[in-house]
C-alpha positions in Angstrom: 11.4 -10.6 26.5 8.0 -9.6 26.2 6.1 -10.8 29.3 2.6 -13.0 29.0 0.8 -10.0 30.0 1.9 -7.4 27.3 1.4 -10.1 24.8 -2.2 -10.6 25.7 -2.4 -7.0 26.0 -0.9 -6.1 22.2 -3.1 -9.3 20.9 -6.2 -8.0 22.5 -5.9 -4.4 21.5 -4.9 -5.4 17.6 -7.9 -7.9 17.6 -10.4 -4.9 18.4 -9.1 -2.7 15.8 -9.3 -5.6 13.0 -12.4 -7.1 14.0 -14.4 -4.8 11.2 -12.0 -6.2 8.8 -13.2 -9.9 8.0 -12.3 -12.0 5.3 -15.2 -11.1 3.2 -13.4 -7.5 3.4 -10.1 -8.7 2.1 -11.6 -10.8 -0.4 -13.5 -8.1 -2.2 -10.2 -5.7 -1.7 -8.1 -8.4 -3.3 -11.0 -9.0 -6.1 -11.0 -5.3 -6.9 -7.6 -4.8 -6.5 -8.5 -2.1 -4.2 -5.9 -0.9 -1.4 -7.4 -0.7 1.9 -7.3 2.7 3.0 -9.9 2.5 5.7 -7.7 -0.6 7.4 -4.6 1.6 7.1 -6.3 4.7 8.6 -7.7 2.6 11.6 -4.3 1.0 12.2 -3.0 4.2 12.1 -5.5 5.8 14.4 -4.9 3.3 16.9 -1.1 4.2 17.0 0.2 0.8 15.2 1.5 2.2 12.1 4.6 3.7 13.6 4.8 1.5 16.8 8.7 0.9 15.9 9.8 4.5 15.0 11.7 6.3 18.2 9.5 8.0 20.6 11.2 10.9 20.0 10.0 11.4 16.6 6.5 10.4 17.8 6.4 6.7 17.5 5.7 3.9 20.1 9.6 3.0 20.3 8.9 -0.6 20.4 11.3 -3.7 19.2 11.1 -6.5 16.6 9.3 -8.7 19.6 6.5 -6.3 19.3 6.7 -5.9 15.5 6.6 -9.7 14.8 3.4 -10.2 16.8 1.8 -7.4 15.5 2.4 -8.8 11.9 1.2 -12.1 13.3 -1.9 -10.8 14.6 -2.7 -8.7 11.3 -2.3 -11.4 8.8 -4.1 -14.0 11.0 -7.0 -12.1 11.2 -7.6 -13.2 7.7 -6.2 -10.2 5.8 -2.9 -12.2 5.1 -0.5 -10.7 2.9 -2.7 -8.3 1.7 -3.2 -6.6 5.2 0.4 -7.3 6.3 1.7 -5.2 3.4 -0.6 -2.4 4.1 1.1 -1.8 7.4 4.6 -3.7 7.3 6.6 -0.7 5.8 6.3 1.0 9.4 7.8 -1.8 11.0 11.5 -1.2 10.8 11.1 -0.4 7.0 12.5 3.2 7.8 15.3 1.5 9.8 18.2 3.0 7.4 17.0 6.1 8.0 16.4 5.9 11.7 19.9 4.8 11.8 21.9 6.6 9.4 19.5 9.6 8.5 20.9 13.3 9.3 18.9 14.9 12.3 16.9 17.0 9.8 15.9 14.0 7.8 14.3 12.4 11.0 12.7 15.8 12.0 11.3 16.2 8.6 10.0 12.4 7.8 9.5 10.2 11.0 6.7 12.2 12.9 4.3 11.7 9.3 5.6 8.2 8.9 4.8 7.3 13.0 1.2 9.2 12.3 0.7 6.9 9.2 0.6 10.2 6.9 3.8 9.4 4.9 3.4 7.0 2.5 7.0 4.8 1.5 7.9 2.5 -0.9 11.2 0.5 -1.5 13.1 0.8 -4.6 15.6 -2.2 -4.4 15.4 -4.9 -7.1 16.0 -4.5 -10.6 14.9 -6.8 -13.8 18.4 -8.1 -14.4 19.9 -7.8 -10.6 17.1 -9.9 -8.7 18.5 -10.6 -5.1 22.2 -9.4 -6.4 21.9 -6.0 -5.2 25.5 -5.4 -6.2 24.7 -5.6 -9.7 21.9 -2.9 -9.9 22.3 -0.3 -12.8 20.2 2.4 -11.9 22.6 5.4 -11.7 22.7 8.6 -9.8 24.7 11.2 -11.7 26.2 14.1 -9.6 24.7 17.5 -10.8 24.5 20.9 -9.3 22.4 20.8 -5.9 21.9 17.0 -6.2 21.6 14.1 -8.5 19.9 13.0 -11.9 19.0 9.2 -11.8 17.8 7.2 -14.7 17.0 3.3 -14.3 14.3 0.7 -13.4 13.3 -0.9 -10.4 10.9 -4.1 -10.1 8.7 -5.9 -7.6 8.1 -2.6 -5.8 5.3 -2.7 -3.5 2.9 0.5 -2.8 4.3 2.1 -5.6 1.1 3.7 -6.5 0.5 5.1 -2.9 3.8 6.3 -2.0 4.7 10.1 -1.6 8.6 8.8 -1.2 10.7 6.2 -2.3 13.9 4.6 -0.4 15.7 4.1 -3.4 19.2 2.7 -4.0 21.4 3.3 -6.8 24.9 3.3 -8.0 26.9 6.4 -7.9 30.1 4.8 -9.1 30.5 1.7 -11.5 30.5 -1.7 -9.9 34.1 -2.4 -10.9 35.6 0.7 -9.5 35.6 0.3 -6.0 37.5 -2.3 -4.0 34.2 -4.0 -3.4 31.3 -4.6 -5.1 29.1 -3.0 -2.6 31.6 0.3 -2.9 29.6 3.3 -4.9 26.2 2.6 -4.0 24.1 5.4 -2.5 20.9 5.6 -0.7 18.1 8.1 -1.3 14.9 8.9 0.4 13.4 10.7 -2.7 10.2 12.3 -3.5 7.9 10.2 -5.8 7.6 12.5 -8.7 5.1 11.0 -11.1 6.9 13.4 -13.9 9.9 11.6 -14.0 8.8 7.9 -12.3 6.4 5.8 -14.3 4.5 3.2 -12.3 3.4 0.0 -14.1 1.3 -2.4 -12.3 2.4 -6.1 -12.8 -0.4 -8.5 -13.0 0.5 -11.3 -10.4 -1.4 -14.4 -8.8 -2.3 -12.6 -5.3 -2.2 -10.4 -2.8 -3.9 -7.8 -5.5 -5.0 -5.4 -2.7 -1.5 -4.0 -2.7 0.0 -3.7 -6.0 3.2 -4.8 -7.3 5.1 -2.5 -9.9 7.6 -2.0 -12.3 9.2 1.9 -12.1 11.1 3.3 -15.0 13.1 6.4 -13.7 14.1 8.9 -16.0 16.0 12.2 -15.5 14.7 12.2 -11.9 16.2 15.0 -9.9 17.2 14.4 -6.4 18.4 17.3 -4.1 21.2 16.3 -1.9 19.3 16.7 1.3 17.5 13.6 0.5 20.7 11.4 0.2 20.7 9.1 3.5 24.3 9.1 4.8 27.5 9.6 2.6 27.5 9.0 -1.0 28.9 5.5 -2.0 27.9 3.9 1.6 24.5 3.1 0.5 24.7 -0.5 0.8 25.9 -0.7 4.2 22.8 1.3 5.3 20.5 -0.7 3.4 21.7 -3.7 5.5 20.6 -1.8 8.7 17.1 -3.8 8.9 17.5 -7.2 7.4 17.2 -9.4 10.2 14.8 -7.4 11.6 12.5 -7.9 8.2 13.3 -11.4 8.1 12.1 -11.9 11.9 9.0 -9.7 11.1 8.1 -11.7 7.7 8.3 -15.0 9.7 5.6 -13.5 12.0 3.3 -12.7 9.1 3.8 -15.9 7.8 3.0 -17.7 11.3 -0.3 -15.9 11.3 -1.2 -16.8 8.0 -0.5 -20.7 8.8 -2.8 -20.3 11.9 -5.7 -18.8 10.1 -5.4 -21.3 7.5 -5.3 -24.2 10.3 -8.2 -22.6 12.0 -10.6 -22.5 9.2 -9.4 -26.1 8.2 -10.2 -27.4 11.6 -13.6 -25.9 12.0 -14.6 -27.4 8.7 -13.6 -30.6 9.1 -15.4 -30.7 12.5 -18.7 -29.7 10.5 -18.1 -31.1 7.2 -19.9 -34.7 7.0 -19.0 -37.7 4.5 -20.5 -41.3 4.8 -22.6 -40.1 8.0 -19.7 -38.7 10.0 -17.4 -35.4 10.4 -14.5 -35.9 8.2 -12.3 -34.8 11.2 -13.2 -38.2 12.5 -10.6 -39.8 9.9 -6.4 -39.9 10.7 -6.0 -39.0 7.2 -7.6 -35.5 8.2 -6.3 -35.4 11.5 -2.5 -36.0 11.1 -2.0 -33.6 8.8 -3.4 -30.9 10.6 -1.5 -31.9 13.8 1.4 -32.0 12.3 0.9 -28.3 11.0 0.1 -27.1 14.4 3.1 -28.7 15.9 5.4 -27.4 13.2 4.0 -23.7 13.7 4.3 -23.8 17.6 8.0 -24.8 16.9 8.4 -21.7 14.7 6.7 -19.6 17.0 9.3 -20.3 19.6 12.3 -19.5 17.2 10.8 -16.3 16.2 10.5 -15.1 19.6 14.1 -16.3 20.4 15.3 -14.2 17.0 13.3 -11.2 17.7 14.5 -11.3 21.6 18.3 -11.5 20.3 17.7 -8.6 17.9 16.2 -6.4 20.5 18.9 -7.1 22.8 21.7 -6.8 20.5 22.8 -10.1 20.1 23.9 -11.2 16.5 20.9 -13.2 15.3 21.6 -14.1 11.4 21.2 -17.6 11.9 18.2 -17.6 13.8 16.4 -14.6 11.9 16.9 -16.3 8.6 16.0 -20.1 10.3 12.8 -18.3 11.3 12.0 -16.9 8.1 12.9 -20.3 6.0 10.7 -22.5 8.5 7.7 -20.1 8.9 7.6 -19.6 5.0 7.8 -23.4 4.3 5.4 -24.7 7.5 2.9 -21.6 6.5 2.6 -22.6 3.2 2.1 -26.3 4.2 -0.6 -25.6 6.3 -2.5 -23.3 3.8 -2.1 -26.2 1.3 -3.6 -28.8 3.7 -6.3 -26.4 4.9 -7.3 -26.2 1.1 -7.0 -30.0 0.5 -9.3 -31.0 3.5 -11.8 -28.5 2.1 -12.0 -30.6 -1.3 -13.5 -28.6 -4.2 -14.6 -25.9 -2.1 -11.0 -24.9 -0.7 -10.5 -23.9 -4.7 -13.2 -21.6 -4.2 -13.3 -17.8 -3.0 -16.0 -18.6 -0.6 -14.1 -20.1 2.2 -11.0 -17.8 2.0 -8.1 -20.6 2.2 -7.3 -20.7 -1.5 -6.4 -16.6 -1.0 -4.2 -17.7 2.0 -2.6 -20.4 -0.1 -1.8 -17.8 -3.0 -0.4 -15.1 -0.4 1.7 -17.4 1.8 3.3 -18.9 -1.5 5.0 -15.7 -2.3 6.8 -15.7 1.3 8.9 -18.5 0.2 10.5 -16.4 -2.5 10.3 -12.6 -0.9 12.0 -10.7 0.5 14.9 -13.4 0.0 14.4 -17.3 -1.4 14.2 -19.7 0.9 17.1 -21.3 -1.5 19.3 -18.2 -0.7 18.4 -18.7 3.3 20.1 -22.3 2.8 23.1 -20.7 0.9 23.7 -18.4 3.6 23.2 -21.0 6.7 25.7 -23.3 4.7 28.2 -20.8 4.3 28.1 -18.5 7.4 27.0 -20.8 9.9 28.2 -24.5 9.0 31.5 -23.1 7.0 30.9 -24.9 3.8 32.3 -23.3 0.5 30.4 -20.4 -0.9 28.2 -21.5 -3.5 27.1 -18.5 -5.9 
């Protein structure tokens, strides 16, 4: 487990890098729908973008413990999900490539990714499949020298900036194999704009990073850009799921703490009827309750991350951390908005942005309802409900 000294060093170093990127900076980028390139480049220059890529490929060789802490600090700085998504891909997002890519692929891509010079997006979700990944219909047809791909993807972050796309497709129909997961193939393809149309989707928040629909028409992918064996892509895609849950939980924790910090500062200063509203138990108790919940889920995140880094099965803990962190972070943001009164609904005080950006983490990367279904079936032994 990370020592207290290591944790302090990580937090201190990150706060120095993030200091220039204030709430006002992120509010402006959110309102202008502008990707935060200067923030991204500052994080890359400081070596944070590739901390989880193995050292032999130019990365930091860090584990999930460091990654979750990093995302907590990044979102907790006031950048919330806009800042978190800007750097999150490098935090175990390339795990399928690290674990299952060829040595040639690793040498070709990972050093640039570690330097923050390779922009990557994930092409998994589809309009009619959602989180039922085995139901995707994007199809890669074998042709001389590679594959020709046609299909659609939806809710794809960073597609406008991406140079490469981690793309899951079918290479055989769903009913052709013994299991629905058979016949799925994973590629790390060039984002060829002549054959991939990127269409931004208007949304309620996290607008510094666009969310997109992808229309893929006759995209040629050379065989050397296929990850692992044909038909085994679903297995490769699962490589980083528990890590993702834990890291996302860290980001949620940061947003909850940022909201609680702003709420606490505000209620100490805001006076109504001749007294600060922070004197009232009706104000104190919800904020204190959120403090206790965020402190509790921090311990669960740390435990899950330690288990992952030490090779201990942690599906239960990773899913619980994501579920509780996203639920309690949003609750903290909602309470921060409430104690600000009408001001909480304005952009000036920033808590409305935290509120908007924390809300989506109850839906993505997996809905909290599916987390409960997993716990009920896989942990408690109840019948499968879907």
